[in-house]
Each structure stands twice: as C-alpha cells, then as structure tokens.
C-alpha positions in Angstrom: 4.8 -6.8 17.4 6.0 -7.8 13.9 4.9 -4.6 12.0 3.5 -1.3 13.4 2.1 1.5 11.3 1.4 4.7 13.1 -0.5 7.6 11.6 0.9 7.0 8.1 -0.1 9.1 5.1 0.8 8.0 1.6 0.4 10.0 -1.6 0.3 8.8 -5.2 0.7 11.1 -8.2 0.4 14.1 -5.8 -2.9 12.8 -4.4 -3.3 11.5 -0.8 -4.5 7.9 -1.0 -4.0 6.9 2.6 -4.5 9.4 5.3 -3.5 9.0 9.0 -3.7 5.2 9.1 -2.6 3.1 12.1 -2.6 -0.7 12.4 -0.3 -3.4 13.6 0.5 -7.1 12.8 1.6 -9.7 15.3 3.5 -12.8 14.5 1.0 -15.5 13.4 -1.7 -13.0 12.4 -3.6 -13.4 9.1 -4.4 -9.8 8.0 -6.7 -9.3 5.0 -6.6 -5.8 3.5 -9.9 -5.2 1.7 -11.9 -2.1 0.5 -12.7 0.1 -2.4 -10.8 0.4 -5.7 -8.4 3.3 -5.4 -8.4 3.3 -1.6 -4.6 2.5 -1.5 -4.5 -1.3 -0.8 -1.7 -2.1 -3.3 0.0 1.2 -2.4 0.1 0.2 1.2 1.7 -3.2 0.3 4.4 -1.3 -1.6 5.1 0.7 1.5 5.4 -2.4 3.7 7.8 -3.9 1.1 9.9 -0.7 1.1 9.1 0.1 -2.5 7.3 3.3 -1.7 8.0 6.1 0.8 5.5 7.5 3.3 4.5 11.1 3.2 4.3 11.1 7.0 4.0 8.7 9.9 6.1 5.7 10.8 6.2 2.0 9.6 8.5 -0.2 11.7 9.4 -3.8 11.8 10.4 -5.9 14.8 14.2 -5.2 15.0 14.9 -8.9 15.0 13.1 -9.4 11.6 14.8 -8.7 8.3 12.8 -7.5 5.3 14.8 -10.0 3.3 12.7 -12.6 5.0 9.4 -11.4 3.3 7.9 -13.9 0.8 5.9 -11.9 -1.7 3.2 -13.0 -4.2 2.2 -10.2 -6.6 -1.0 -10.0 -8.5 0.9 -10.8 -11.7 4.3 -12.2 -12.0 6.6 -11.9 -15.0 8.2 -15.2 -14.2 5.0 -16.9 -15.4 5.6 -15.4 -18.9 9.4 -15.6 -19.0 12.0 -18.0 -20.3 11.3 -21.8 -20.0 12.1 -23.1 -16.6 11.0 -26.1 -14.5 8.8 -25.6 -11.5 11.6 -26.5 -9.2 13.9 -24.0 -10.8 11.4 -21.2 -10.4 10.9 -22.1 -6.7 14.7 -22.2 -6.2 14.9 -18.7 -7.6 13.2 -17.5 -4.5 16.4 -18.1 -2.5 17.6 -15.0 -0.7 21.2 -16.1 -1.0 21.0 -16.7 -4.8 22.2 -13.1 -5.4 25.4 -14.1 -3.6 26.1 -17.5 -5.1 25.3 -18.9 -8.5 24.9 -22.3 -7.0 22.2 -23.7 -4.8 23.2 -25.7 -1.6 21.8 -29.1 -0.7 19.9 -27.3 2.1 18.3 -24.9 -0.4 17.3 -27.7 -2.8 15.8 -29.6 0.1 13.9 -26.5 1.2 12.6 -26.1 -2.4 11.3 -29.6 -2.4 9.6 -29.0 1.0 7.9 -25.8 -0.3 6.6 -27.7 -3.4 5.3 -30.4 -1.1 3.6 -27.8 1.1 1.6 -26.4 -1.9 0.9 -29.9 -3.3 3.0 -29.7 -6.4 5.8 -32.2 -5.8 4.6 -34.3 -8.7 5.2 -31.5 -11.3 8.6 -30.4 -9.9 10.4 -31.2 -13.2 7.6 -29.8 -15.4 8.0 -26.7 -17.4 6.2 -23.8 -15.7 4.6 -22.7 -18.9 2.8 -26.1 -19.2 0.9 -25.6 -15.9 -2.7 -24.3 -15.4 -3.2 -20.9 -14.0 -4.0 -22.2 -10.5 -0.9 -24.4 -10.5 1.3 -21.4 -11.6 0.0 -19.3 -8.7 0.8 -22.1 -6.3 4.3 -22.2 -7.8 4.6 -18.5 -7.0 3.4 -19.3 -3.4 6.1 -21.9 -3.1 8.7 -19.5 -4.4 7.5 -16.9 -1.8 7.8 -19.6 0.9 11.3 -20.2 -0.2 12.2 -16.6 0.5 10.0 -16.3 3.6 11.3 -16.1 7.2 7.8 -16.3 8.6 6.0 -13.5 6.7 4.0 -13.8 3.4 2.6 -10.7 1.7 0.2 -11.2 -1.2 -1.5 -8.6 -3.5 -4.7 -10.1 -4.8 -3.0 -13.4 -5.7 -6.1 -15.1 -7.0 -7.0 -12.5 -9.6 -8.1 -14.2 -12.8 -8.3 -17.7 -11.2 -11.4 -19.8 -11.6 -13.4 -20.6 -8.4 -11.9 -24.0 -7.8 -8.3 -22.8 -8.2 -9.2 -19.8 -6.0 -10.5 -22.1 -3.2 -7.5 -24.4 -3.5 -5.1 -21.4 -3.2 -7.0 -19.9 -0.2 -6.9 -23.3 1.5 -3.2 -23.6 1.1 -2.6 -20.1 2.5 -4.8 -20.8 5.5 -2.9 -24.1 6.2 0.4 -22.2 6.0 -0.9 -19.6 8.4 -2.2 -22.3 10.8 1.4 -23.6 10.9 2.6 -20.2 12.2 3.5 -18.1 9.1 2.2 -14.5 9.3 0.0 -13.6 6.3 -0.9 -10.2 4.9 -3.2 -10.4 1.9 -4.9 -7.9 -0.3 -8.2 -9.3 -1.4 -11.3 -8.1 -3.2 -13.3 -10.9 -1.7 -14.6 -9.7 1.7 -16.4 -12.9 2.4 -13.3 -15.0 2.1 -11.4 -12.4 4.0 -13.8 -12.8 7.0 -13.6 -16.6 6.7 -9.8 -16.9 6.7 -8.4 -13.8 8.4 -7.8 -13.1 12.1 -7.8 -9.4 11.4 -9.3 -7.1 8.8 -8.0 -3.8 7.5 -10.7 -2.1 5.4 -9.7 1.0 3.4 -12.5 3.1 2.2 -13.0 6.1 -0.1 -16.3 6.9 1.6 -16.3 5.7 5.2 -13.7 5.8 8.0 -11.1 3.1 7.7 -11.4 0.1 9.9 -8.8 -2.1 11.6 -9.6 -4.9 14.1 -10.4 -8.6 14.5 -12.8 -10.3 12.0 -15.3 -10.5 14.8 -15.1 -6.8 15.5 -15.4 -6.2 11.8 -18.7 -8.0 11.6 -20.1 -5.7 14.3 -18.7 -2.5 12.9 -20.6 0.1 10.8 -18.4 -0.6 7.8 -18.9 -4.3 8.2 -22.6 -3.8 8.3 -22.4 -1.7 5.1 -20.5 -4.3 3.1 -21.8 -7.6 4.7 -25.3 -6.8 5.9 -26.9 -5.2 8.9 -25.6 -6.6 12.3 -23.1 -8.6 10.3 -25.8 -11.2 9.7 -24.4 -12.3 6.4 -25.2 -16.0 6.5 -22.2 -17.0 4.5 -19.9 -15.1 6.9 -21.4 -16.7 10.0 -20.9 -20.1 8.5 -17.3 -19.3 7.8 -16.6 -18.1 11.3 -18.2 -21.1 13.0 -16.3 -23.5 10.7 -19.4 -24.7 8.7 -19.3 -25.8 5.1 -19.6 -23.1 2.5 
C-alpha cells in the first residue's frame, strides 16, 4: 500500500469540505479524483502533498517511500511565466538534490534528457520555455515532475486551458508513463477520460455519498449512473474500457 487515507476530515475556512473519507493507493495504480466543484478535490491533493493538515483521521505513506519522491504538476505553474529559461533548464530544476548543490551531476543531466524524451520534447530541449505552445509547456512541467518523481506523480487538473488535441496528447503521455509502472494520482473535471485511463476512481460529491473503487465498479455505482448514464451505459465509456477508438 503506497498511500492509505482512513476516515479523514478536512476543513477549509472553518467549513468541512471532506468528511470521513477513506481510500487507498497501491503502487502502479492510476487514481482519478473527480467530482463537484467545491467538493475538496484540490484540498485533498494539498493534504497528500503535506501542504494542508487534516482535521481528523490519518493519511499515511509506505514507510519506504519519501515524500521527496513525489512529482507534482499543478493546475498552473509560475515557472511558465517566470524568467527566460530553456526547456532543459526547467526540467533540471525538478532535481530533488538541487537544493543541496548548485551544480547538476552528469547523472541528473542524463535523467533530464530521458524525461524530455519520455514526453516527446527532446527536439526543443534548448528552446526558451516562453516560446512553446501551451500543450508543450504542460509537457515540460510533466517532464520536470518526472525528474523529481520516485514512482509517484500527482497532478491537479493539469490540462486546464489546453485545447482538445493538446489535452489528448497529455493524457496519452500520462497513460504511457503509468503503463511503465509509475503511480498516478490526477484531479480531473473530465469524468469520461478518467474512466478511460484510470484504474480507480475517487468521486467527491456535494450531493451524493462519495465513491472509491475501480473504474468498473464506478460504472455500476449509483453515482456513476448519475454522472455517466443509467447502468453505466455511456457509449463513450464502454468504448474506452474495451480499448476501442474514441
């Protein structure tokens, strides 16, 4: 078990936004967190990252895993708007050890090149980040997160503001990375894509009981019926699950 949340309650501005929630994440899982606006999706991510405290309950990691090994892709990233830097320099800045040494090792530089290759951006490694398209910038942030990752990626609505083509390219890259063994936790507003790509769904709701389970269980659940159609017979979702073309 990589992460276990047991009966957690989280408040925001003195209001309970997550109440008595339990779920778990195993190594290699692809968990999509979906649900209503204001249901606590991003707040939960902050708790997992250690940026926000729980009101009650427990959130524990495998004792052999260090939180320093989390690769994080936020919804927005100030790096995209900051000082001019090349794509490779931005990816290298994801090194955990960079806070210790002002210089990058040969191994770190090699890993940065591997991360860029993994997201399909080797050809723009020396390009200024500010010259890239929105979709390319987001893939740079994915490569930067991979640079920091020790097998766990956490993303908070990473495709917000991207066009459909860039969104699909990003989702495909993340799925490929997960297929290679990296654990993925992603907040998404797109339930159809979540059902397509994820192994597990955590649905947070303001109106219905929260749900946690496999994507197949989600399609059969009451909350899955509400959001995707009676008996889960959303044609698009069935195509996704059976590996058919969109």
